[in-house]
mmCIF file of the N, C-alpha and C atoms, coordinates in Angstrom:
data_MODEL
# 
_entry.id   MODEL 
# 
loop_
_atom_site.group_PDB 
_atom_site.id 
_atom_site.type_symbol 
_atom_site.label_atom_id 
_atom_site.label_alt_id 
_atom_site.label_comp_id 
_atom_site.label_asym_id 
_atom_site.label_entity_id 
_atom_site.label_seq_id 
_atom_site.pdbx_PDB_ins_code 
_atom_site.Cartn_x 
_atom_site.Cartn_y 
_atom_site.Cartn_z 
_atom_site.occupancy 
_atom_site.B_iso_or_equiv 
_atom_site.pdbx_formal_charge 
_atom_site.auth_seq_id 
_atom_site.auth_comp_id 
_atom_site.auth_asym_id 
_atom_site.auth_atom_id 
_atom_site.pdbx_PDB_model_num 
ATOM 1   N N  . MET A 1 1  ? -129.506 -30.305 -5.105  1.00 0.00 ? 1  MET A N  1 
ATOM 2   C CA . MET A 1 1  ? -130.566 -30.690 -5.840  1.00 0.00 ? 1  MET A CA 1 
ATOM 3   C C  . MET A 1 1  ? -130.658 -29.837 -7.085  1.00 0.00 ? 1  MET A C  1 
ATOM 4   N N  . SER A 1 2  ? -130.879 -30.386 -8.240  1.00 0.00 ? 2  SER A N  1 
ATOM 5   C CA . SER A 1 2  ? -130.861 -29.693 -9.509  1.00 0.00 ? 2  SER A CA 1 
ATOM 6   C C  . SER A 1 2  ? -132.138 -28.852 -9.596  1.00 0.00 ? 2  SER A C  1 
ATOM 7   N N  . ALA A 1 3  ? -132.088 -27.764 -10.545 1.00 0.00 ? 3  ALA A N  1 
ATOM 8   C CA . ALA A 1 3  ? -133.265 -26.990 -10.865 1.00 0.00 ? 3  ALA A CA 1 
ATOM 9   C C  . ALA A 1 3  ? -134.466 -27.805 -11.378 1.00 0.00 ? 3  ALA A C  1 
ATOM 10  N N  . THR A 1 4  ? -134.172 -28.773 -12.078 1.00 0.00 ? 4  THR A N  1 
ATOM 11  C CA . THR A 1 4  ? -135.352 -29.712 -12.480 1.00 0.00 ? 4  THR A CA 1 
ATOM 12  C C  . THR A 1 4  ? -136.027 -30.407 -11.392 1.00 0.00 ? 4  THR A C  1 
ATOM 13  N N  . GLU A 1 5  ? -135.110 -30.916 -10.406 1.00 0.00 ? 5  GLU A N  1 
ATOM 14  C CA . GLU A 1 5  ? -135.618 -31.680 -9.256  1.00 0.00 ? 5  GLU A CA 1 
ATOM 15  C C  . GLU A 1 5  ? -136.465 -30.720 -8.393  1.00 0.00 ? 5  GLU A C  1 
ATOM 16  N N  . GLN A 1 6  ? -135.962 -29.484 -8.192  1.00 0.00 ? 6  GLN A N  1 
ATOM 17  C CA . GLN A 1 6  ? -136.542 -28.455 -7.443  1.00 0.00 ? 6  GLN A CA 1 
ATOM 18  C C  . GLN A 1 6  ? -138.019 -28.169 -8.134  1.00 0.00 ? 6  GLN A C  1 
ATOM 19  N N  . ALA A 1 7  ? -137.986 -27.877 -9.349  1.00 0.00 ? 7  ALA A N  1 
ATOM 20  C CA . ALA A 1 7  ? -139.233 -27.687 -9.983  1.00 0.00 ? 7  ALA A CA 1 
ATOM 21  C C  . ALA A 1 7  ? -140.319 -28.777 -9.928  1.00 0.00 ? 7  ALA A C  1 
ATOM 22  N N  . LEU A 1 8  ? -139.827 -29.948 -10.081 1.00 0.00 ? 8  LEU A N  1 
ATOM 23  C CA . LEU A 1 8  ? -140.749 -31.179 -9.984  1.00 0.00 ? 8  LEU A CA 1 
ATOM 24  C C  . LEU A 1 8  ? -141.337 -31.131 -8.678  1.00 0.00 ? 8  LEU A C  1 
ATOM 25  N N  . LEU A 1 9  ? -140.369 -30.985 -7.553  1.00 0.00 ? 9  LEU A N  1 
ATOM 26  C CA . LEU A 1 9  ? -140.957 -31.060 -6.248  1.00 0.00 ? 9  LEU A CA 1 
ATOM 27  C C  . LEU A 1 9  ? -141.994 -29.919 -5.901  1.00 0.00 ? 9  LEU A C  1 
ATOM 28  N N  . GLU A 1 10 ? -141.704 -28.843 -6.581  1.00 0.00 ? 10 GLU A N  1 
ATOM 29  C CA . GLU A 1 10 ? -142.654 -27.671 -6.264  1.00 0.00 ? 10 GLU A CA 1 
ATOM 30  C C  . GLU A 1 10 ? -144.041 -27.995 -6.929  1.00 0.00 ? 10 GLU A C  1 
ATOM 31  N N  . LYS A 1 11 ? -144.008 -28.653 -8.062  1.00 0.00 ? 11 LYS A N  1 
ATOM 32  C CA . LYS A 1 11 ? -145.170 -29.060 -8.790  1.00 0.00 ? 11 LYS A CA 1 
ATOM 33  C C  . LYS A 1 11 ? -145.911 -30.071 -7.948  1.00 0.00 ? 11 LYS A C  1 
ATOM 34  N N  . ILE A 1 12 ? -145.268 -31.025 -7.511  1.00 0.00 ? 12 ILE A N  1 
ATOM 35  C CA . ILE A 1 12 ? -145.795 -32.173 -6.522  1.00 0.00 ? 12 ILE A CA 1 
ATOM 36  C C  . ILE A 1 12 ? -146.293 -31.481 -5.335  1.00 0.00 ? 12 ILE A C  1 
ATOM 37  N N  . ARG A 1 13 ? -145.808 -30.522 -4.675  1.00 0.00 ? 13 ARG A N  1 
ATOM 38  C CA . ARG A 1 13 ? -146.338 -29.893 -3.480  1.00 0.00 ? 13 ARG A CA 1 
ATOM 39  C C  . ARG A 1 13 ? -147.643 -29.242 -3.760  1.00 0.00 ? 13 ARG A C  1 
ATOM 40  N N  . GLN A 1 14 ? -147.871 -28.774 -4.944  1.00 0.00 ? 14 GLN A N  1 
ATOM 41  C CA . GLN A 1 14 ? -149.129 -28.033 -5.249  1.00 0.00 ? 14 GLN A CA 1 
ATOM 42  C C  . GLN A 1 14 ? -150.388 -29.078 -5.598  1.00 0.00 ? 14 GLN A C  1 
ATOM 43  N N  . LEU A 1 15 ? -150.075 -30.236 -5.660  1.00 0.00 ? 15 LEU A N  1 
ATOM 44  C CA . LEU A 1 15 ? -151.092 -31.186 -5.907  1.00 0.00 ? 15 LEU A CA 1 
ATOM 45  C C  . LEU A 1 15 ? -151.871 -31.659 -4.765  1.00 0.00 ? 15 LEU A C  1 
ATOM 46  N N  . PRO A 1 16 ? -153.085 -32.041 -4.842  1.00 0.00 ? 16 PRO A N  1 
ATOM 47  C CA . PRO A 1 16 ? -153.875 -32.622 -3.762  1.00 0.00 ? 16 PRO A CA 1 
ATOM 48  C C  . PRO A 1 16 ? -153.333 -33.955 -3.377  1.00 0.00 ? 16 PRO A C  1 
ATOM 49  N N  . PRO A 1 17 ? -153.453 -34.382 -2.228  1.00 0.00 ? 17 PRO A N  1 
ATOM 50  C CA . PRO A 1 17 ? -152.814 -35.637 -1.665  1.00 0.00 ? 17 PRO A CA 1 
ATOM 51  C C  . PRO A 1 17 ? -153.234 -36.892 -2.548  1.00 0.00 ? 17 PRO A C  1 
ATOM 52  N N  . GLN A 1 18 ? -154.489 -37.021 -3.143  1.00 0.00 ? 18 GLN A N  1 
ATOM 53  C CA . GLN A 1 18 ? -154.700 -38.118 -4.053  1.00 0.00 ? 18 GLN A CA 1 
ATOM 54  C C  . GLN A 1 18 ? -153.840 -38.222 -5.228  1.00 0.00 ? 18 GLN A C  1 
ATOM 55  N N  . ARG A 1 19 ? -153.644 -36.925 -5.867  1.00 0.00 ? 19 ARG A N  1 
ATOM 56  C CA . ARG A 1 19 ? -152.710 -36.895 -7.068  1.00 0.00 ? 19 ARG A CA 1 
ATOM 57  C C  . ARG A 1 19 ? -151.264 -37.097 -6.639  1.00 0.00 ? 19 ARG A C  1 
ATOM 58  N N  . VAL A 1 20 ? -150.802 -36.808 -5.550  1.00 0.00 ? 20 VAL A N  1 
ATOM 59  C CA . VAL A 1 20 ? -149.523 -37.082 -5.068  1.00 0.00 ? 20 VAL A CA 1 
ATOM 60  C C  . VAL A 1 20 ? -149.284 -38.494 -5.021  1.00 0.00 ? 20 VAL A C  1 
ATOM 61  N N  . ALA A 1 21 ? -150.485 -39.307 -4.507  1.00 0.00 ? 21 ALA A N  1 
ATOM 62  C CA . ALA A 1 21 ? -150.326 -40.789 -4.454  1.00 0.00 ? 21 ALA A CA 1 
ATOM 63  C C  . ALA A 1 21 ? -150.095 -41.341 -5.867  1.00 0.00 ? 21 ALA A C  1 
ATOM 64  N N  . GLU A 1 22 ? -150.866 -40.789 -6.840  1.00 0.00 ? 22 GLU A N  1 
ATOM 65  C CA . GLU A 1 22 ? -150.720 -41.109 -8.263  1.00 0.00 ? 22 GLU A CA 1 
ATOM 66  C C  . GLU A 1 22 ? -149.441 -40.998 -8.785  1.00 0.00 ? 22 GLU A C  1 
ATOM 67  N N  . VAL A 1 23 ? -148.852 -39.852 -8.471  1.00 0.00 ? 23 VAL A N  1 
ATOM 68  C CA . VAL A 1 23 ? -147.440 -39.564 -8.820  1.00 0.00 ? 23 VAL A CA 1 
ATOM 69  C C  . VAL A 1 23 ? -146.429 -40.594 -8.270  1.00 0.00 ? 23 VAL A C  1 
ATOM 70  N N  . GLU A 1 24 ? -146.759 -40.821 -7.049  1.00 0.00 ? 24 GLU A N  1 
ATOM 71  C CA . GLU A 1 24 ? -145.837 -41.799 -6.352  1.00 0.00 ? 24 GLU A CA 1 
ATOM 72  C C  . GLU A 1 24 ? -146.010 -43.322 -7.090  1.00 0.00 ? 24 GLU A C  1 
ATOM 73  N N  . ASP A 1 25 ? -147.208 -43.587 -7.391  1.00 0.00 ? 25 ASP A N  1 
ATOM 74  C CA . ASP A 1 25 ? -147.444 -44.942 -8.097  1.00 0.00 ? 25 ASP A CA 1 
ATOM 75  C C  . ASP A 1 25 ? -146.869 -44.996 -9.401  1.00 0.00 ? 25 ASP A C  1 
ATOM 76  N N  . PHE A 1 26 ? -146.815 -43.781 -10.194 1.00 0.00 ? 26 PHE A N  1 
ATOM 77  C CA . PHE A 1 26 ? -146.255 -43.759 -11.430 1.00 0.00 ? 26 PHE A CA 1 
ATOM 78  C C  . PHE A 1 26 ? -144.748 -43.926 -11.341 1.00 0.00 ? 26 PHE A C  1 
ATOM 79  N N  . VAL A 1 27 ? -144.092 -43.247 -10.339 1.00 0.00 ? 27 VAL A N  1 
ATOM 80  C CA . VAL A 1 27 ? -142.744 -43.255 -10.178 1.00 0.00 ? 27 VAL A CA 1 
ATOM 81  C C  . VAL A 1 27 ? -142.346 -44.725 -9.813  1.00 0.00 ? 27 VAL A C  1 
ATOM 82  N N  . ASP A 1 28 ? -143.025 -45.354 -8.941  1.00 0.00 ? 28 ASP A N  1 
ATOM 83  C CA . ASP A 1 28 ? -142.818 -46.785 -8.720  1.00 0.00 ? 28 ASP A CA 1 
ATOM 84  C C  . ASP A 1 28 ? -142.918 -47.637 -9.884  1.00 0.00 ? 28 ASP A C  1 
ATOM 85  N N  . PHE A 1 29 ? -143.925 -47.418 -10.803 1.00 0.00 ? 29 PHE A N  1 
ATOM 86  C CA . PHE A 1 29 ? -143.995 -48.163 -12.004 1.00 0.00 ? 29 PHE A CA 1 
ATOM 87  C C  . PHE A 1 29 ? -142.745 -47.885 -12.878 1.00 0.00 ? 29 PHE A C  1 
ATOM 88  N N  . LEU A 1 30 ? -142.293 -46.665 -12.994 1.00 0.00 ? 30 LEU A N  1 
ATOM 89  C CA . LEU A 1 30 ? -141.125 -46.381 -13.923 1.00 0.00 ? 30 LEU A CA 1 
ATOM 90  C C  . LEU A 1 30 ? -139.869 -47.027 -13.355 1.00 0.00 ? 30 LEU A C  1 
ATOM 91  N N  . ARG A 1 31 ? -139.747 -47.075 -12.019 1.00 0.00 ? 31 ARG A N  1 
ATOM 92  C CA . ARG A 1 31 ? -138.607 -47.789 -11.343 1.00 0.00 ? 31 ARG A CA 1 
ATOM 93  C C  . ARG A 1 31 ? -138.574 -49.297 -11.638 1.00 0.00 ? 31 ARG A C  1 
ATOM 94  N N  . THR A 1 32 ? -139.802 -49.872 -11.529 1.00 0.00 ? 32 THR A N  1 
ATOM 95  C CA . THR A 1 32 ? -139.909 -51.240 -11.737 1.00 0.00 ? 32 THR A CA 1 
ATOM 96  C C  . THR A 1 32 ? -139.532 -51.596 -13.153 1.00 0.00 ? 32 THR A C  1 
ATOM 97  N N  . ARG A 1 33 ? -140.099 -50.758 -14.064 1.00 0.00 ? 33 ARG A N  1 
ATOM 98  C CA . ARG A 1 33 ? -139.732 -51.124 -15.543 1.00 0.00 ? 33 ARG A CA 1 
ATOM 99  C C  . ARG A 1 33 ? -138.327 -50.911 -15.776 1.00 0.00 ? 33 ARG A C  1 
ATOM 100 N N  . GLU A 1 34 ? -137.707 -49.930 -15.210 1.00 0.00 ? 34 GLU A N  1 
ATOM 101 C CA . GLU A 1 34 ? -136.259 -49.701 -15.429 1.00 0.00 ? 34 GLU A CA 1 
ATOM 102 C C  . GLU A 1 34 ? -135.496 -50.834 -14.899 1.00 0.00 ? 34 GLU A C  1 
ATOM 103 N N  . ASP A 1 35 ? -135.914 -51.454 -13.604 1.00 0.00 ? 35 ASP A N  1 
ATOM 104 C CA . ASP A 1 35 ? -135.250 -52.547 -13.120 1.00 0.00 ? 35 ASP A CA 1 
ATOM 105 C C  . ASP A 1 35 ? -135.344 -53.785 -13.952 1.00 0.00 ? 35 ASP A C  1 
ATOM 106 N N  . GLU A 1 36 ? -136.529 -54.008 -14.422 1.00 0.00 ? 36 GLU A N  1 
ATOM 107 C CA . GLU A 1 36 ? -136.754 -55.063 -15.265 1.00 0.00 ? 36 GLU A CA 1 
ATOM 108 C C  . GLU A 1 36 ? -135.977 -55.151 -16.634 1.00 0.00 ? 36 GLU A C  1 
ATOM 109 N N  . GLN A 1 37 ? -135.910 -53.823 -17.121 1.00 0.00 ? 37 GLN A N  1 
ATOM 110 C CA . GLN A 1 37 ? -135.046 -53.722 -18.380 1.00 0.00 ? 37 GLN A CA 1 
ATOM 111 C C  . GLN A 1 37 ? -133.549 -53.924 -18.180 1.00 0.00 ? 37 GLN A C  1 
ATOM 112 N N  . ARG A 1 38 ? -133.184 -53.506 -17.004 1.00 0.00 ? 38 ARG A N  1 
ATOM 113 C CA . ARG A 1 38 ? -131.734 -53.585 -16.558 1.00 0.00 ? 38 ARG A CA 1 
ATOM 114 C C  . ARG A 1 38 ? -131.370 -55.118 -16.437 1.00 0.00 ? 38 ARG A C  1 
ATOM 115 N N  . LEU A 1 39 ? -132.243 -55.877 -15.802 1.00 0.00 ? 39 LEU A N  1 
ATOM 116 C CA . LEU A 1 39 ? -132.098 -57.261 -15.676 1.00 0.00 ? 39 LEU A CA 1 
ATOM 117 C C  . LEU A 1 39 ? -132.143 -58.059 -16.887 1.00 0.00 ? 39 LEU A C  1 
ATOM 118 N N  . THR A 1 40 ? -133.038 -57.566 -17.841 1.00 0.00 ? 40 THR A N  1 
ATOM 119 C CA . THR A 1 40 ? -133.220 -58.223 -19.152 1.00 0.00 ? 40 THR A CA 1 
ATOM 120 C C  . THR A 1 40 ? -131.820 -58.049 -19.944 1.00 0.00 ? 40 THR A C  1 
ATOM 121 N N  . ARG A 1 41 ? -131.318 -56.765 -19.820 1.00 0.00 ? 41 ARG A N  1 
ATOM 122 C CA . ARG A 1 41 ? -130.130 -56.552 -20.553 1.00 0.00 ? 41 ARG A CA 1 
ATOM 123 C C  . ARG A 1 41 ? -128.979 -57.260 -19.892 1.00 0.00 ? 41 ARG A C  1 
ATOM 124 N N  . ALA A 1 42 ? -128.883 -57.407 -18.646 1.00 0.00 ? 42 ALA A N  1 
ATOM 125 C CA . ALA A 1 42 ? -127.801 -58.168 -17.911 1.00 0.00 ? 42 ALA A CA 1 
ATOM 126 C C  . ALA A 1 42 ? -127.875 -59.604 -18.273 1.00 0.00 ? 42 ALA A C  1 
ATOM 127 N N  . ALA A 1 43 ? -129.077 -60.107 -18.274 1.00 0.00 ? 43 ALA A N  1 
ATOM 128 C CA . ALA A 1 43 ? -129.245 -61.551 -18.706 1.00 0.00 ? 43 ALA A CA 1 
ATOM 129 C C  . ALA A 1 43 ? -128.736 -61.816 -20.196 1.00 0.00 ? 43 ALA A C  1 
ATOM 130 N N  . ALA A 1 44 ? -129.122 -60.983 -20.964 1.00 0.00 ? 44 ALA A N  1 
ATOM 131 C CA . ALA A 1 44 ? -128.698 -61.067 -22.467 1.00 0.00 ? 44 ALA A CA 1 
ATOM 132 C C  . ALA A 1 44 ? -127.190 -60.936 -22.580 1.00 0.00 ? 44 ALA A C  1 
ATOM 133 N N  . ARG A 1 45 ? -126.532 -60.186 -21.808 1.00 0.00 ? 45 ARG A N  1 
ATOM 134 C CA . ARG A 1 45 ? -125.126 -60.153 -21.839 1.00 0.00 ? 45 ARG A CA 1 
ATOM 135 C C  . ARG A 1 45 ? -124.453 -61.467 -21.274 1.00 0.00 ? 45 ARG A C  1 
ATOM 136 N N  . VAL A 1 46 ? -125.000 -61.886 -20.149 1.00 0.00 ? 46 VAL A N  1 
ATOM 137 C CA . VAL A 1 46 ? -124.465 -63.091 -19.515 1.00 0.00 ? 46 VAL A CA 1 
ATOM 138 C C  . VAL A 1 46 ? -124.636 -64.304 -20.468 1.00 0.00 ? 46 VAL A C  1 
ATOM 139 N N  . SER A 1 47 ? -125.811 -64.339 -21.084 1.00 0.00 ? 47 SER A N  1 
ATOM 140 C CA . SER A 1 47 ? -126.045 -65.582 -21.878 1.00 0.00 ? 47 SER A CA 1 
ATOM 141 C C  . SER A 1 47 ? -125.421 -65.550 -23.268 1.00 0.00 ? 47 SER A C  1 
ATOM 142 N N  . GLU A 1 48 ? -124.915 -64.374 -23.747 1.00 0.00 ? 48 GLU A N  1 
ATOM 143 C CA . GLU A 1 48 ? -124.469 -64.214 -24.971 1.00 0.00 ? 48 GLU A CA 1 
ATOM 144 C C  . GLU A 1 48 ? -123.339 -65.217 -25.396 1.00 0.00 ? 48 GLU A C  1 
ATOM 145 N N  . ALA A 1 49 ? -122.384 -65.313 -24.449 1.00 0.00 ? 49 ALA A N  1 
ATOM 146 C CA . ALA A 1 49 ? -121.298 -66.244 -24.722 1.00 0.00 ? 49 ALA A CA 1 
ATOM 147 C C  . ALA A 1 49 ? -121.694 -67.658 -24.800 1.00 0.00 ? 49 ALA A C  1 
ATOM 148 N N  . SER A 1 50 ? -122.654 -68.067 -23.973 1.00 0.00 ? 50 SER A N  1 
ATOM 149 C CA . SER A 1 50 ? -123.241 -69.454 -24.030 1.00 0.00 ? 50 SER A CA 1 
ATOM 150 C C  . SER A 1 50 ? -123.945 -69.633 -25.449 1.00 0.00 ? 50 SER A C  1 
ATOM 151 N N  . PHE A 1 51 ? -124.745 -68.808 -25.846 1.00 0.00 ? 51 PHE A N  1 
ATOM 152 C CA . PHE A 1 51 ? -125.437 -68.942 -27.010 1.00 0.00 ? 51 PHE A CA 1 
ATOM 153 C C  . PHE A 1 51 ? -124.544 -68.861 -28.323 1.00 0.00 ? 51 PHE A C  1 
ATOM 154 N N  . ALA A 1 52 ? -123.467 -68.097 -28.281 1.00 0.00 ? 52 ALA A N  1 
ATOM 155 C CA . ALA A 1 52 ? -122.544 -67.810 -29.291 1.00 0.00 ? 52 ALA A CA 1 
ATOM 156 C C  . ALA A 1 52 ? -121.971 -69.220 -29.767 1.00 0.00 ? 52 ALA A C  1 
ATOM 157 N N  . ALA A 1 53 ? -121.628 -70.069 -28.866 1.00 0.00 ? 53 ALA A N  1 
ATOM 158 C CA . ALA A 1 53 ? -121.183 -71.374 -29.287 1.00 0.00 ? 53 ALA A CA 1 
ATOM 159 C C  . ALA A 1 53 ? -122.235 -72.292 -29.976 1.00 0.00 ? 53 ALA A C  1 
ATOM 160 N N  . VAL A 1 54 ? -123.520 -71.987 -29.623 1.00 0.00 ? 54 VAL A N  1 
ATOM 161 C CA . VAL A 1 54 ? -124.614 -72.729 -30.319 1.00 0.00 ? 54 VAL A CA 1 
ATOM 162 C C  . VAL A 1 54 ? -124.778 -72.070 -31.714 1.00 0.00 ? 54 VAL A C  1 
ATOM 163 N N  . TRP A 1 55 ? -124.917 -70.773 -31.692 1.00 0.00 ? 55 TRP A N  1 
ATOM 164 C CA . TRP A 1 55 ? -125.295 -70.098 -32.860 1.00 0.00 ? 55 TRP A CA 1 
ATOM 165 C C  . TRP A 1 55 ? -124.220 -69.892 -34.038 1.00 0.00 ? 55 TRP A C  1 
ATOM 166 N N  . ASN A 1 56 ? -122.909 -70.041 -33.629 1.00 0.00 ? 56 ASN A N  1 
ATOM 167 C CA . ASN A 1 56 ? -121.757 -69.782 -34.501 1.00 0.00 ? 56 ASN A CA 1 
ATOM 168 C C  . ASN A 1 56 ? -121.380 -71.187 -35.094 1.00 0.00 ? 56 ASN A C  1 
ATOM 169 N N  . ASN A 1 57 ? -122.085 -71.565 -36.009 1.00 0.00 ? 57 ASN A N  1 
ATOM 170 C CA . ASN A 1 57 ? -121.654 -72.861 -36.662 1.00 0.00 ? 57 ASN A CA 1 
ATOM 171 C C  . ASN A 1 57 ? -122.166 -72.796 -38.070 1.00 0.00 ? 57 ASN A C  1 
ATOM 172 N N  . ASP A 1 58 ? -121.650 -73.703 -38.938 1.00 0.00 ? 58 ASP A N  1 
ATOM 173 C CA . ASP A 1 58 ? -121.820 -73.763 -40.391 1.00 0.00 ? 58 ASP A CA 1 
ATOM 174 C C  . ASP A 1 58 ? -123.315 -74.076 -40.745 1.00 0.00 ? 58 ASP A C  1 
ATOM 175 N N  . ASP A 1 59 ? -123.938 -74.834 -39.911 1.00 0.00 ? 59 ASP A N  1 
ATOM 176 C CA . ASP A 1 59 ? -125.384 -75.174 -40.127 1.00 0.00 ? 59 ASP A CA 1 
ATOM 177 C C  . ASP A 1 59 ? -126.247 -73.949 -40.037 1.00 0.00 ? 59 ASP A C  1 
ATOM 178 N N  . ASP A 1 60 ? -125.913 -73.045 -39.239 1.00 0.00 ? 60 ASP A N  1 
ATOM 179 C CA . ASP A 1 60 ? -126.660 -71.797 -38.998 1.00 0.00 ? 60 ASP A CA 1 
ATOM 180 C C  . ASP A 1 60 ? -126.182 -70.600 -40.063 1.00 0.00 ? 60 ASP A C  1 
ATOM 181 N N  . ALA A 1 61 ? -125.282 -70.747 -40.819 1.00 0.00 ? 61 ALA A N  1 
ATOM 182 C CA . ALA A 1 61 ? -124.657 -69.742 -41.558 1.00 0.00 ? 61 ALA A CA 1 
ATOM 183 C C  . ALA A 1 61 ? -125.732 -69.001 -42.425 1.00 0.00 ? 61 ALA A C  1 
ATOM 184 N N  . THR A 1 62 ? -126.731 -69.941 -42.911 1.00 0.00 ? 62 THR A N  1 
ATOM 185 C CA . THR A 1 62 ? -127.700 -69.463 -43.835 1.00 0.00 ? 62 THR A CA 1 
ATOM 186 C C  . THR A 1 62 ? -128.584 -68.418 -43.101 1.00 0.00 ? 62 THR A C  1 
ATOM 187 N N  . TYR A 1 63 ? -128.940 -68.571 -41.795 1.00 0.00 ? 63 TYR A N  1 
ATOM 188 C CA . TYR A 1 63 ? -129.646 -67.659 -41.016 1.00 0.00 ? 63 TYR A CA 1 
ATOM 189 C C  . TYR A 1 63 ? -128.956 -66.362 -40.797 1.00 0.00 ? 63 TYR A C  1 
ATOM 190 N N  . ASP A 1 64 ? -127.590 -66.478 -40.761 1.00 0.00 ? 64 ASP A N  1 
ATOM 191 C CA . ASP A 1 64 ? -126.785 -65.259 -40.413 1.00 0.00 ? 64 ASP A CA 1 
ATOM 192 C C  . ASP A 1 64 ? -127.034 -64.274 -41.679 1.00 0.00 ? 64 ASP A C  1 
ATOM 193 N N  . ARG A 1 65 ? -127.376 -64.739 -42.741 1.00 0.00 ? 65 ARG A N  1 
ATOM 194 C CA . ARG A 1 65 ? -127.375 -63.921 -43.872 1.00 0.00 ? 65 ARG A CA 1 
ATOM 195 C C  . ARG A 1 65 ? -128.728 -63.369 -44.181 1.00 0.00 ? 65 ARG A C  1 
ATOM 196 N N  . LEU A 1 66 ? -129.710 -63.696 -43.372 1.00 0.00 ? 66 LEU A N  1 
ATOM 197 C CA . LEU A 1 66 ? -131.165 -63.113 -43.440 1.00 0.00 ? 66 LEU A CA 1 
ATOM 198 C C  . LEU A 1 66 ? -131.228 -61.687 -43.018 1.00 0.00 ? 66 LEU A C  1 
# 
């Protein structure tokens, strides 16, 4: 365990139970947000090739210069 992790655990141990629950909720929020961002990035990568065929055409060349 890193020194940062140990310091964080020590700080959490010093909190009252209600605050520990708040910390846990916040950590869950951060993990959920990270998962959502990871899924969004993955979806963008997967769909990029499909959209490239639609977006890469002479009719849309004007928009490419914006």
